[in-house]
C-alpha positions in Angstrom: -43.2 -20.3 9.9 -41.9 -18.3 6.9 -43.8 -18.9 3.7 -42.0 -20.0 0.3 -41.8 -16.9 -1.8 -40.7 -18.9 -4.7 -41.5 -22.3 -6.6 -40.3 -24.1 -9.4 -42.2 -24.5 -12.7 -41.0 -26.1 -15.8 -37.6 -24.4 -16.3 -37.4 -21.3 -14.2 -38.2 -19.8 -10.6 -41.8 -18.2 -10.3 -43.5 -16.2 -7.7 -45.2 -18.6 -5.2 -48.4 -17.2 -6.2 -48.3 -19.1 -9.8 -48.3 -22.2 -7.8 -51.6 -23.7 -9.7 -52.3 -26.5 -11.6 -54.9 -26.4 -14.8 -58.2 -28.1 -13.5 -58.9 -30.1 -16.6 -55.5 -32.2 -16.4 -55.1 -36.0 -15.9 -52.8 -34.6 -12.8 -55.7 -32.7 -11.0 -58.5 -34.9 -12.3 -57.0 -38.5 -12.2 -54.2 -38.2 -9.6 -51.9 -38.7 -12.4 -48.5 -37.5 -11.3 -45.4 -38.8 -9.4 -43.6 -37.1 -6.7 -41.0 -37.3 -3.8 -40.8 -35.9 -0.3 -37.0 -34.9 0.4 -35.8 -32.8 3.4 -32.9 -30.1 3.3 -31.5 -29.7 7.0 -29.5 -26.9 8.7 -26.0 -27.7 9.3 -22.8 -26.0 10.5 -22.1 -25.9 6.7 -25.1 -24.7 5.5 -28.3 -26.2 4.5 -27.8 -29.4 3.0 -30.2 -32.0 1.1 -30.5 -35.6 2.6 -30.1 -38.7 0.0 -30.7 -36.0 -2.9 -29.4 -38.3 -5.8 -31.5 -41.3 -4.5 -34.8 -39.3 -4.3 -34.3 -37.6 -8.0 -33.6 -41.2 -9.3 -36.7 -42.6 -7.5 -38.8 -39.5 -9.1 -37.4 -40.5 -12.5 -38.2 -44.0 -11.9 -41.8 -43.5 -10.7 -42.4 -41.5 -13.7 -41.0 -44.5 -16.2 -43.1 -47.0 -14.3 -46.5 -45.1 -14.7 -45.6 -44.8 -18.6 -44.1 -41.0 -19.1 -42.0 -41.8 -22.6 -40.2 -38.4 -22.5 -39.9 -36.2 -19.8 -39.2 -32.6 -19.5 -36.3 -32.5 -17.1 -33.0 -34.9 -16.4 -31.7 -36.0 -13.1 -29.5 -33.0 -13.5 -32.2 -30.6 -13.9 -34.2 -31.9 -11.0 -31.4 -31.2 -8.9 -30.8 -27.8 -10.2 -34.1 -26.8 -9.5 -34.5 -28.0 -5.9 -31.2 -26.4 -5.0 -32.7 -23.1 -6.9 -35.7 -23.4 -4.9 -34.4 -23.9 -1.5 -31.9 -21.0 -2.0 -34.2 -18.8 -3.5 -36.6 -19.2 -0.5 -33.6 -18.8 2.0 -34.6 -21.7 3.8 -32.1 -23.4 6.3 -34.1 -26.3 6.5 -37.4 -27.5 4.6 -39.4 -30.1 3.1 -39.3 -30.3 -0.5 -41.8 -31.7 -3.1 -40.5 -32.2 -7.0 -43.3 -33.3 -8.9 -44.2 -34.5 -12.5 -47.9 -34.3 -13.4 -49.6 -35.0 -16.8 -51.3 -32.1 -18.2 -54.6 -32.5 -20.3 -54.9 -36.6 -21.2 -58.6 -36.0 -20.3 -59.3 -39.1 -22.6 -57.2 -41.4 -20.3 -54.1 -41.9 -22.4 -50.3 -41.1 -21.3 -49.7 -40.0 -25.1 -52.7 -37.6 -25.1 -51.1 -34.8 -22.4 -48.0 -33.1 -21.7 -45.7 -33.8 -18.6 -45.2 -30.8 -16.6 -42.4 -30.6 -13.8 -42.8 -28.6 -10.6 -41.0 -27.5 -7.2 -42.4 -26.4 -4.0 -40.6 -26.0 -0.6 -42.0 -25.4 2.8 -40.9 -25.6 6.5 -42.2 -28.6 8.2 -40.9 -29.4 11.4 -42.8 -32.1 12.7 -45.0 -34.5 11.0 -46.7 -36.5 13.5 -46.6 -33.8 16.4 -44.2 -32.2 18.6 -44.2 -35.0 21.1 -44.4 -38.0 19.0 -40.3 -38.4 18.9 -40.2 -38.2 22.7 -43.3 -40.3 23.6 -44.0 -42.4 20.5 -47.7 -42.3 19.0 -50.8 -44.8 19.0 -51.6 -46.4 15.9 -54.4 -48.9 14.5 -54.8 -51.5 12.1 -56.6 -49.6 8.9 -59.9 -51.5 7.7 -58.3 -50.2 4.1 -55.5 -52.5 2.6 -52.8 -51.6 1.2 -52.9 -51.6 -2.4 -52.1 -55.0 -4.6 -49.3 -54.6 -7.2 -51.5 -55.4 -10.0 -54.0 -52.7 -8.9 -51.4 -49.8 -8.6 -48.0 -49.8 -9.0 -46.4 -49.7 -5.4 -42.7 -49.0 -6.3 -43.9 -45.4 -7.9 -44.3 -42.8 -5.6 -47.8 -41.8 -7.5 -50.1 -39.1 -6.2 -53.5 -41.2 -6.8 -52.0 -44.1 -4.4 -52.3 -41.4 -1.4 -56.0 -41.5 -1.5 -56.2 -45.1 0.4 -53.5 -43.6 2.9 -55.7 -40.4 3.4 -58.8 -42.5 4.0 -57.2 -44.6 6.5 -55.4 -41.9 8.3 -58.7 -40.2 8.9 -60.3 -43.1 10.0 -57.8 -43.5 12.6 -57.5 -40.0 13.7 -61.4 -39.7 14.3 -61.0 -43.2 16.3 -58.6 -41.4 18.6 -55.1 -42.9 17.1 -52.2 -40.7 15.3 -51.4 -43.4 12.7 -52.7 -45.9 10.7 -50.9 -49.6 9.9 -52.2 -50.8 6.5 -52.0 -54.5 5.8 -51.1 -55.8 2.6 -53.7 -58.2 0.4 -52.3 -61.1 1.8 -53.2 -60.1 5.4 -49.6 -59.5 6.6 -48.1 -55.9 7.6 -47.3 -53.6 4.7 -46.5 -50.2 6.1 -48.4 -46.9 7.5 -50.3 -44.5 5.6 -46.8 -42.7 4.7 -44.1 -44.6 6.5 -42.0 -47.8 6.5 -42.7 -50.1 9.8 -40.1 -52.1 11.8 -40.5 -54.2 14.8 -37.7 -55.1 17.3 -37.7 -58.7 18.9 -35.5 -60.0 21.8 -34.5 -63.5 20.3 -32.0 -65.7 22.5 -30.5 -62.5 24.1 -29.9 -60.7 20.8 -32.3 -57.9 19.8 -33.4 -58.5 16.0 -35.1 -56.0 14.0 -37.6 -57.3 11.1 -39.3 -55.3 8.5 -41.8 -56.0 6.1 -40.6 -57.4 2.3 -39.9 -55.0 -0.4 -42.5 -56.4 -2.9 -45.7 -55.0 -1.7 -44.3 -51.4 -0.2 -42.8 -48.3 -1.5 -39.1 -48.8 -0.7 -38.5 -45.6 1.7 -35.1 -44.0 1.5 -35.3 -43.5 5.1 -36.1 -47.2 5.6 -32.8 -48.0 3.6 -30.8 -45.5 5.8 -32.3 -47.1 9.1 -31.2 -50.5 7.8 -27.5 -49.6 7.0 -27.4 -47.6 10.3 -28.6 -50.4 12.4 -26.2 -52.9 10.7 -23.4 -50.4 11.7 -24.7 -50.7 15.1 -24.7 -54.5 14.8 -27.7 -55.2 14.7 -29.5 -58.0 12.6 -32.1 -56.8 10.3 -34.7 -59.3 8.7 -36.9 -58.6 5.7 -40.0 -61.0 6.2 -43.6 -60.9 6.6 -45.0 -59.6 9.9 -48.2 -60.5 11.2 -50.6 -58.1 13.2 -50.3 -60.2 16.2 -46.6 -60.2 16.0 -46.6 -56.3 16.5 -48.8 -56.6 19.4 -45.5 -58.6 21.2 -43.0 -57.1 19.6 -40.5 -55.4 22.1 -40.4 -52.4 20.3 -42.3 -50.7 17.1 -41.0 -48.0 15.3 -41.7 -46.3 12.0 -39.6 -44.1 9.7 -40.2 -41.9 6.6 -38.7 -38.7 5.0 -41.4 -36.5 6.8 -42.1 -38.6 10.0 -38.2 -39.3 10.4 -38.1 -42.0 13.2 -41.0 -42.3 15.5 -41.8 -45.3 18.1 -45.2 -46.9 18.2 -45.9 -46.9 21.8 -49.5 -48.7 21.5 -51.5 -50.5 18.9 -54.9 -51.3 18.6 -55.2 -50.4 22.4 -52.3 -53.0 23.3 -49.2 -51.2 24.9 -46.1 -52.3 22.9 -43.0 -53.1 25.2 -42.5 -50.3 28.2 -45.2 -48.1 26.4 -42.4 -45.7 25.0 -39.8 -45.6 22.7 -37.3 -48.7 23.4 -33.2 -48.8 23.5 -33.2 -49.8 19.8 -35.4 -46.9 18.4 -33.5 -44.7 20.6 -30.3 -45.7 19.3 -31.7 -45.3 15.7 -33.4 -41.8 16.6 -29.8 -40.5 17.7 -27.8 -41.7 14.6 -30.2 -40.6 12.4 -30.5 -37.2 14.1 -26.5 -37.0 14.0 -26.5 -37.9 10.4 -29.0 -35.2 9.0 -27.2 -32.3 11.3 -23.9 -33.1 9.4 -22.0 -34.6 12.7 -22.2 -38.4 11.6 -19.5 -40.3 9.7 -21.7 -40.9 6.9 -23.1 -37.2 6.7 -20.8 -36.4 4.0 -21.9 -39.2 1.7 -25.9 -38.7 2.3 -26.2 -34.9 2.5 -25.5 -32.4 -0.3 -25.0 -29.1 0.4 -27.3 -26.5 -1.4 -25.4 -24.1 -3.6 -25.8 -20.3 -4.0 -28.8 -19.1 -5.7 -28.2 -18.5 -9.6 -30.3 -15.2 -9.9 -30.5 -16.0 -13.7 -33.1 -18.6 -13.1 -35.7 -16.0 -11.4 -38.6 -14.9 -13.6 -41.1 -12.8 -12.7 
């Protein structure tokens, strides 16, 4: 796996060794930063970023939600920085992590610090393991609850929000599972530690897909993509509360996210789901998604943004 040679810091590319965060900063000390997880895919026309605009918009929305008033970058500048960082590292496919963090502000107010903008890229082939897509994974219900919307903003992708995800996933993996499912404060299924969740039930001869309501979850861009692809395939998709026991009796359960892509849950809390492997709906959506991000789908042109050549003037150091 090739290591990144460059990162973007503030307004230019820098050597990767300069990718450091000041120790005395709210971003480091208190997790006060917002970020995005984005993927660049290899296509026949070269590297292309999946749903770039939506990810950039959500990054800036997250910054607005947590209270940044003046940002060091615009949407256009974020897009340029992402493209330049990919091109400088000569990645044909990679994971992309743009971030806006609060430098300083040890007095716990946004105005006391300075927002800083950085972009990192790396090769990340499989987030949940090489066999996850084919076999599905095992999950359990976490003892940790998804954050209440009045405790932390659920629509912002805030670094500090992921402490509970780390605790939940670590607990699950130490217990022998691959992933954790987090319930919301109301006791209904919210999402996994880094993925949104769907169930499939056969109702009156029709396969119906259900997913948790948007109010208490991070509205994943991959989630939105799968809802659209499912509609294209003729499936009904319903947003409704999902109880823990509904997971156990579902015909299929699958999760999705930028890092995980589309993966089945073959077992939850030691209960086999369906046939114990990825079902027909999950397989169909996996195939549609793979076709989409590789540039071979009818919607690829709409959702894939080709990466322009490197602007050498952006490189410093």
